[in-house]
C-alpha positions, -999 to +999 in steps of 0.1 A: -193+212+166-228+199+175-263+212+167-295+203+184-328+217+172-309+245+155-325+262+125-303+267+095-314+294+070-319+282+034-292+306+022-267+287+043-273+253+026-245+237+007-260+241-027-232+239-052-250+215-075-286+214-062-309+237-043-344+240-028-366+271-035-385+289-008-416+271-020-399+237-015-391+229-051-359+210-058-337+220-087-301+211-099-275+223-123-269+187-132-301+170-144-287+135-146-289+118-112-258+097-119-236+126-128-250+146-098-240+118-074-206+115-090-201+153-086-206+150-049-180+122-047-152+142-063-141+160-031-139+127-013-118+112-042-093+141-039-089+136-002-082+099-006-058+106-034-039+131-012-037+106+016-020+081-008+006+107-019+015+117+017+017+080+027+041+072-002+062+102+007+064+091+043+075+056+033+101+071+009+116+093+036+118+065+062+133+040+037+158+066+025+170+073+060+173+036+069+192+027+037+216+057+039+223+050+076+228+012+069+255+019+043+274+041+068+269+022+100+294-005+106+294-033+131+314-065+136+333-083+109+351-115+100+384-103+115+383-086+148+414-066+139+402-057+105+376-032+092+340-037+104+312-045+080+284-021+069+252-034+084+236-033+049+258-063+041+238-084+066+211-106+053+187-096+080+191-059+072+185-065+035+153-085+039+140-058+063+146-028+039+149-039+003+113-050-002+102-014+009+126+001-017+109-021-043+075-011-030+084+026-035+089+020-072+059-003-077+035+019-059+047+051-076+036+037-109+002+029-096-002+064-081+004+078-116-022+054-129-049+064-105-040+101-109-045+099-146-078+082-141-089+109-116-079+135-142-101+116-168-130+118-144-126+155-139-124+161-176-155+140-183-174+158-156-165+192-171-178+180-205-210+165-188-200+131-202-211+099-185-182+085-166-201+065-140-183+033-148-149+048-144-160+065-111-172+032-098-141+013-106-118+042-093-137+042-060-136+004-057-099+002-066-090+030-042-110+014-014-086-015-015-055+004-026-057+029+003-057+002+030-030-017+012-005+012+009-012+028+043-009-005+062+023-012+042+037+022+051+029+018+088+048-015+089+076+000+067+082+031+088+084+010+120+108-014+103+130+014+092+130+029+127+141-004+142+166-010+114+185+021+126+189+007+161+190+030+190+198+060+168+164+055+151+147+066+183+165+099+184+143+129+177+169+142+153+165+111+132+131+124+120+118+088+121+096+095+151+081+125+134+075+105+102+058+077+122+036+102+140+025+118+108+020+085+090+000+064+116-031+086+112-033+077+075-050+043+082-082+061+094-079+094+075-104+097+046-120+064+055-111+036+080-092+008+062-113-020+075-145-003+063-131+006+029-121-030+021-157-041+025-167-018-004-141-035-026-150-070-016-188-065-021-183-051-055-160-080-066-185-106-054-213-088-072-193-087-105-184-124-101-221-134-095-232-112-124-209-128-149-207-163-135-242-170-121-253-173-085-233-205-078-200-203-059-181-225-082-156-214-108-168-193-137-174-212-170-142-212-191-161-198-221-174-167-202-167-134-219-138-112-207-150-084-184-139-050-198-137-020-176-121+015-179-091+007-156-089-029-166-086-041-130-108-072-129-108-086-165-094-119-152-123-128-131-138-149-160-105-168-167-104-205-158-084-216-128-051-227-143-023-237-119+013-226-123+039-251-113+068-236-094+098-259-097+127-234-103+137-198-101+128-194-138+092-203-129+090-174-105+085-147-132+061-118-130+036-134-154+033-165-133+030-145-101+002-125-117-015-158-127-013-170-090-027-137-078-056-140-104-064-174-089-063-161-054-088-133-062-112-158-078-107-183-049-113-157-023-144-144-041-159-179-040-148-183-004-164-150+006-197-159-012-197-194+004-190-180+039-218-154+036-243-180+023-233-204+051-239-177+077-274-171+061-282-208+063-274-207+100-302-182+105-281-150+106-296-118+091-279-103+061-261-076+081-246-101+106-239-126+078-219-100+060-201-088+092-191-124+100-175-129+065-147-103+068-117-116+086-096-141+066-121-138+038-135-106+023-109-083+038-081-104+023-099-105-010-098-067-012-061-066-005-052-094-029-072-077-057-055-043-051-020-059-048-024-077-081-034-044-098-003-027-083+021-054-096+004-056-130+004-018-135+042-016-128+049-046-150+029-034-179+045+000-177+080-015-176+072-038-206+059-009-227+088+015-221+121+015-241+146+011-214+183+001-214+188-036-208+208-032-175+181-008-161+153-030-172+169-060-155+172-041-122+136-028-124+124-064-132+143-076-101+126-049-080+092-060-093+099-096-086+112-089-051+080-070-042+058-097-058+073-128-041+077-110-008+041-100-009+029-134-021+045-152+008+018-139+033-009-155+012+006-190+012-020-204+037-047-197+011-027-214-017-024-245+004-060-243+017-072-242-019-048-271-029-031-248-054+001-259-037+004-294-023+041-297-015+066-277+004+087-269-026+070-237-036+075-222-001+112-229-002+114-215-037+096-183-027+117-177+004+150-185-015+139-160-042+135-132-017+170-138-003+184-143-038+169-110-052+181-091-021+216-102-028+214-093-064+199-058-057+224-050-030+250-033-052+223-010-067+201-004-037+216+029-026+214+043-062+178+031-065+167+050-034+188+080-042+169+084-075+138+092-055+155+111-027+141+145-018+164+173-007+180+172+028+159+200+041+128+179+034+142+147+049+155+167+078+173+137+094+208+135+108+208+098+099+196+103+064+218+132+053+231+130+018+266+138+031+269+104+046+286+119+076+263+104+102+285+107+132+295+143+124+259+151+121+251+134+154+279+153+171+267+186+156+231+179+167+242+172+203+263+203+205+236+226+191+209+213+214+200+239+241+216+233+275+236+203+263+266+211+285+246+225+315+235+207+346+198+200+348+183+224+374+164+194+388+195+174+393+204+188+428+168+183+440+170+147+428+203+141+446+189+155+477+161+130+478+184+101+471+195+076+498+228+068+480 
């Protein structure tokens, strides 16, 4: 819809919180400008929150289908005359799917966290309390979390579709429908590449505010930064390096320490890149625009990913859970953490945090080791989160496990399956064969 020189009557103005009288006088139900602005943002917050829930659900369904199918599908084996091996036994299949199972658990905890924070915002607004700091942090965190989860889900759904082989491309697999629904999430309620800029700008502002205008490390004696959601308290911590020499060193606490360093390093790199661009004579807009790829955008994703890992880990540590279950959930957290950390290795070498090849091999070996350890429990883990069959609606992901029976049934029920295509004779008539 487009309007050009179209007069809108005053009674048609969107005036839920504020209005203008016929005499031109402005009035508002919310006198405080900060609360008034926050009230206008709430509908946007709800939309972004819904996007995250839908995205998580799409990733869950795709991963469920792929894992169920992989346990049933058999191919090849050590003995040609013996029973074939389920494809989930293959290392390549495990590394493709298991990290996404881990992500489903880790991100679910964060979704609960941001949902509770949104509820706190609504309650505070209802009581006319000042919650501007919480609103700011929620917005900044979600501006990084939304790109992180939606990009992860786009990659995950595609990986699950490929992991099901040719059957994954069948309409009845439901993977095509999931992909079609999920791909739009990267631009729905805010383009991902635009949202990350809001997160990175806020982090550089906070860093400068608490550490001075220089781009060096913050003084070790700087005060801790408290915030409602506790998502950037570590910005004032000194840069301490963790030595990775064995599997025992790759624990969640050490990984979080590495992520903390990465956030601080990328903040300094973002500031330095921006100021270098200004020194070259670029205007502020262009200098900011030229500081995104490999710098500010990565900063927003690393910051959000660290929050996701810490939220899950803190929740797990605070709950009374049986030892076997806690061990499995710890392995899930570790798998997601090391799998995610691997893509940031270039920054760890660029910053000289790592100086040898040993950490790379350790991280890669850990991914393989954790996949092997999780294999006996992976089907149970995904089944815990599984929605009913009528929601999954996939012949490959049916809870019955009868994939080939479901395939046959789908073929038989499809209209005109056993009829000759009416165009077939016309095609043969044109053929030179």
